[in-house]
N, C-alpha and C positions, 0 to 999 in steps of 0.2 A: 443611471436612467432607469425607471421603471419600464416597464414593458407590461402591457395587459392584454389578455384578449376580452373581447365583448361582443355580443350580440346586438340587434337592432333593439330597441326599447332599456337596454342595461345601460349602465351608468356609472360614475365614479364622482369622489367628493373630493374638493381640497379645501381643508382648513374646518370652518365651520359654516363658509357662505356662498361658496362656489359650486356649480355640480355640473358635468359634463355629461350629456347624455347623446347615445348612438344614434340616432334618427333616421338615417336608411343608407345600405349601401347598393352599389351600381357600379359593376365591374368593378373597376382599380378605385375607386371613389367612396369615400364617408362622407356624410352629412353627419356633424356633431351639431346641440344645441347644448349653447353652455348660457346657464345663468351665473351672474356674479352682481355683485352691488353696484351701482356707477361712480363709483369713487376707485374702483381696479378698473385699470387696461385691459382692454383684451384686444389684439393685435394680430392679424395675420404675421408671419412669421414672415415670410419676404419681405412686408409693409414696415417690419421692427428695422428691420434689415436697415433696407434703403436711410429711411429716416434717421438709425444710429449714422451710418456713414454720411448723410448729409448734414448733419449737426456735428459731427468732427471736421469737418472738410471747413465751415461753416467759422470754427473755432479756431481751425489753425490759418485760417485768410484774417482775421482780424482780429488786430494788435489790442492787447489791452495793458491799461494804465498800472504800474507798478503798485501794489499795495501800501508803498510808503507815500503815493501822491494822493492815491484815494484818502487813505485815511491821516493825515501828516503829525507829528507829533508834537503835543503839546512843549512848550517849553515852560521850563519853572524859573 
């Protein structure tokens, strides 16, 4: 993990099209601004973890058909 120290107004760039800027600090909170293409998902970590867990639970509960049933072999 890369750890950086930034001040209000400073930022960093990820790749060529994602920019993160420190907008404000207040006590132990930091407000950040993120500029990224709409095609890039930006999620709060705790929400991402919750969605991931729900998806894993749903996948475990949902029986899926074996691939052979979905794509039967053609008889020659």
